[in-house]
C-alpha positions as CSV (number, residue, x, y, z in Angstrom):
1,M,119.5,68.4,87.0
2,V,122.5,69.6,89.0
3,S,125.4,67.9,90.7
4,L,127.4,69.1,93.2
5,V,130.5,68.8,91.1
6,Q,128.8,70.9,88.6
7,I,128.5,73.5,91.3
8,Q,132.2,73.0,92.5
9,T,133.3,73.3,89.0
10,A,131.3,76.5,88.0
11,L,132.7,77.9,91.3
12,A,136.1,77.3,90.5
13,A,135.7,78.5,87.1
14,G,134.2,81.8,88.3
15,E,131.3,81.5,86.8
16,L,128.0,83.1,87.9
17,L,125.5,80.8,86.9
18,E,121.8,81.2,87.5
19,Y,119.7,78.1,88.2
20,H,116.2,77.2,87.6
21,C,114.0,75.3,90.0
22,L,112.2,72.2,88.3
23,G,110.3,71.7,91.5
24,N,109.3,73.5,94.6
25,L,112.3,74.1,97.1
26,N,112.9,74.7,100.8
27,L,115.5,77.5,101.7
28,Y,116.8,77.2,105.3
29,D,118.2,80.2,107.5
30,A,121.6,78.0,108.3
31,P,123.7,75.3,107.1
32,A,122.1,72.8,109.5
33,L,119.0,73.0,107.7
34,Q,116.6,72.8,110.6
35,S,114.8,76.2,110.4
36,L,112.7,77.2,107.3
37,A,113.8,80.7,106.1
38,T,111.4,80.6,102.4
39,Q,110.3,78.3,100.0
40,A,111.0,78.9,96.1
41,V,108.0,77.5,94.0
42,A,108.9,75.5,90.6
43,G,110.0,78.2,88.0
44,R,111.9,80.5,90.2
45,Q,115.5,81.2,89.6
46,L,118.3,81.3,92.1
47,R,122.3,81.9,92.1
48,L,125.0,80.8,94.3
49,A,126.2,82.9,97.0
50,T,129.4,84.8,96.3
51,G,132.7,83.8,97.8
52,I,132.0,80.2,99.0
53,E,133.9,77.2,98.8
54,L,132.1,73.8,98.8
55,N,133.9,70.5,99.7
56,S,132.5,67.1,98.3
57,K,131.0,66.5,101.7
58,A,128.9,69.8,101.6
59,Q,125.3,69.2,102.9
60,A,124.1,72.6,102.3
61,I,125.0,75.3,99.8
62,P,124.4,79.1,100.3
63,V,122.1,80.6,97.5
64,Q,120.0,83.8,96.9
65,L,116.8,83.8,95.0
66,C,116.9,86.2,92.1
67,E,113.4,87.5,92.3
68,D,113.5,89.1,95.5
69,D,117.3,88.9,96.5
70,Y,116.3,86.5,99.4
71,P,119.2,84.3,101.0
72,G,119.1,80.9,102.3
73,W,120.5,77.5,102.4
74,I,119.3,74.6,100.4
75,A,120.0,70.7,100.8
76,T,122.6,69.2,98.5
77,E,120.3,66.3,98.1
78,D,117.9,68.8,96.5
79,L,120.3,69.7,93.6
80,D,118.4,67.4,91.5
81,L,115.4,70.0,91.5
82,L,117.8,72.2,89.9
83,E,119.0,72.9,86.2
84,V,121.1,75.6,84.7
85,A,118.8,78.6,83.4
86,E,119.0,79.2,80.0
87,A,119.0,83.2,80.6
88,T,119.6,85.5,83.6
89,Y,116.2,86.3,85.3
90,Q,114.9,89.6,84.0
91,P,112.4,91.6,86.0
92,L,109.0,92.9,85.1
93,V,108.9,96.6,85.0
94,L,105.2,97.6,85.9
95,T,103.4,100.9,86.0
96,E,101.7,101.9,88.9
97,A,98.4,101.8,86.5
98,E,99.2,98.1,85.5
99,I,99.8,96.9,89.0
100,R,96.2,98.6,90.1
101,A,94.7,96.5,87.4
102,R,95.9,93.4,88.6
103,L,95.0,93.7,92.2
104,P,91.5,91.8,91.8
105,Q,93.6,89.0,90.7
106,V,95.7,89.2,93.8
107,I,92.9,89.3,96.0
108,A,91.0,86.4,94.2
109,Y,94.3,84.3,95.0
110,T,93.9,85.1,98.8
111,H,90.3,83.9,98.9
112,Q,91.3,80.7,97.0
113,A,94.0,80.1,99.4
114,M,91.8,80.3,102.4
115,M,89.3,78.0,100.9
116,Q,91.9,75.2,100.7
117,P,92.8,73.5,104.3
118,N,95.9,75.0,105.5
119,H,97.7,76.1,108.7
120,Y,100.3,78.6,109.3
121,L,104.0,77.7,108.5
122,W,106.8,79.8,109.3
123,G,108.7,80.5,106.2
124,G,105.7,78.9,103.7
125,T,105.4,80.7,100.4
126,V,104.3,77.7,98.1
127,G,101.2,76.7,99.9
128,P,98.8,75.6,101.0
129,N,100.5,76.7,104.2
130,Y,101.9,80.1,104.2
131,D,103.5,82.6,106.8
132,C,101.6,86.3,106.9
133,S,104.4,87.8,104.3
134,G,104.9,84.5,102.3
135,L,101.0,84.6,101.6
136,M,101.3,88.5,100.4
137,Q,104.5,87.8,98.3
138,T,103.0,84.6,96.8
139,A,99.6,86.3,95.9
140,F,101.4,89.4,94.4
141,A,103.6,87.2,92.3
142,V,100.8,85.1,90.7
143,A,99.8,88.3,89.3
144,G,103.3,89.2,87.9
145,I,104.1,91.8,90.6
146,W,107.1,90.8,93.1
147,L,107.5,92.0,96.8
148,P,110.2,91.5,98.8
149,R,109.8,88.4,101.2
150,D,109.5,89.6,104.8
151,A,106.9,92.0,106.5
152,Y,109.4,94.6,107.4
153,Q,110.7,94.7,104.1
154,Q,107.4,94.9,102.5
155,E,106.5,97.8,104.8
156,A,109.7,99.8,103.6
157,F,108.9,98.8,99.9
158,V,105.4,100.0,99.6
159,R,104.2,103.8,99.5
160,P,102.6,104.7,102.8
161,V,98.9,105.6,102.8
162,Q,96.8,106.9,105.7
163,L,94.3,104.3,107.3
164,D,91.0,106.6,106.1
165,Q,92.5,106.2,102.4
166,L,92.9,102.7,102.4
167,E,91.7,100.9,99.1
168,P,91.3,97.1,98.3
169,G,94.6,95.8,97.7
170,D,96.6,97.7,99.8
171,L,98.8,96.2,102.7
172,V,98.5,96.6,106.5
173,F,101.4,96.4,108.7
174,F,101.3,95.1,112.6
175,G,104.1,94.6,115.1
176,R,106.3,96.4,117.5
177,P,107.1,99.9,117.5
178,D,110.5,99.7,116.0
179,R,109.6,97.0,113.2
180,A,106.9,95.3,111.3
181,T,106.4,91.6,112.1
182,H,103.1,91.0,110.4
183,V,101.0,91.9,107.6
184,G,97.8,91.6,105.9
185,L,96.1,92.4,102.6
186,Y,93.2,94.8,102.7
187,L,89.8,93.8,101.4
188,G,87.8,96.9,101.8
189,E,85.0,97.7,104.4
190,G,87.5,97.6,107.2
191,Y,88.4,93.8,106.5
192,Y,91.6,92.2,105.7
193,I,93.2,88.8,104.9
194,H,96.1,87.5,106.3
195,S,97.7,84.3,107.5
196,S,98.2,84.4,111.4
197,G,99.9,81.7,113.8
198,K,98.8,79.5,116.3
199,D,99.5,81.6,119.5
200,Q,98.0,84.8,118.3
201,G,95.8,84.2,115.2
202,R,94.0,81.6,113.6
203,N,96.5,78.9,112.7
204,G,96.1,79.8,109.1
205,I,94.6,82.1,106.7
206,G,91.4,84.2,108.1
207,I,89.7,87.5,107.5
208,D,89.7,90.0,110.4
209,V,88.4,93.3,110.7
210,L,90.8,96.4,111.2
211,S,88.7,97.8,114.5
212,E,88.7,97.4,118.1
213,Q,85.1,96.0,117.5
214,G,86.1,92.8,116.3
215,D,87.0,89.2,118.0
216,A,89.7,88.6,120.2
217,V,92.2,88.0,117.2
218,S,91.3,91.1,115.4
219,Q,91.6,93.1,118.7
220,A,94.8,91.6,119.2
221,Y,96.2,92.6,115.9
222,Y,94.4,96.0,115.9
223,R,96.4,96.8,119.1
224,Q,99.9,96.2,117.2
225,L,98.7,97.9,114.0
226,R,101.6,100.0,112.4
227,G,99.9,101.7,109.3
228,A,99.5,100.6,105.7
229,G,100.7,101.1,102.4
230,R,100.0,100.8,98.5
231,V,102.0,98.6,96.2
232,V,103.0,101.1,93.2
233,A,106.3,99.1,91.9
234,S,107.4,95.4,91.4
235,Y,110.6,94.6,93.1
236,I,113.7,95.0,91.1
237,P,116.6,92.7,92.4
238,Q,120.0,94.7,93.4
239,A,121.7,93.7,90.4
240,D,119.4,94.9,87.7
241,R,119.0,98.3,89.3
242,T,120.8,101.4,87.6
243,V,122.2,104.3,89.5
C-alpha cells in the first residue's frame, strides 16, 4: 500500500515511479472527483502526472494510466489500492495475425458481459457496467490487445475499412461529422454489439443491426454512422515508442 507521504517523498526526489493497482480504481476528470473519467481494473499500472506538487491536505492526485496513456485524478483515500510496481510497464507487441487469432475471445467477452445485469456507465471499464468505448477497450484487453480509451481515439487508431468489407471483430463508429462519439463491435451478418445510453439506446449492452431496417435504436445509430476500422496493432504508450 502507498501513502500520501510516500508519494510526496517520491515527487521531491524526482523519482518517476509506477504503481500497481491492487484493486479496481476510479479515475475522475477533475480534482473535485465528481465526474468519472475512466476506471482501472486490478492489475493495471499508473504513474504520477509530471510537474505536480501535493500538500498534506490533497484530496486528489493527478495520474496517467500506463497501458493507454489516459489521464485522470484518483482520490487520496484510494492510495491503499496502490503499491509501487516491481517493474515498469512493458507493452506487448502483437502482429496483425496474432490479433486476428484473438478476436473470437474479444467477441466472446462482449457476449458474456451482455448476459450479466448491467447498465450504461459513463467512464465504466471494469464491469458489469460500461460505456461504449470502455466495453471495447476491456474486451480487447482481456485478449491482451490494448486500444486507446475513447471512441474518437479508437477511430484514429484502427485501420479504416469499407462497410462492405466488414469482418467480425471490426469496430464501427458513430457520432457527429467532426468526431466519433460512439463505438460498437461488429459481429457479422450486419449486427454489432455495444453499450448504449439511456436517452438514445438500451441503457446497457445490446445487439443492434447496422441498417435502416432495424428498430428505433438501430435506426437512430445508423443515422449517425461514420465508418468502421480494423484493429491491426496493440496500443504502444508514448514513452515506449521509438522514432
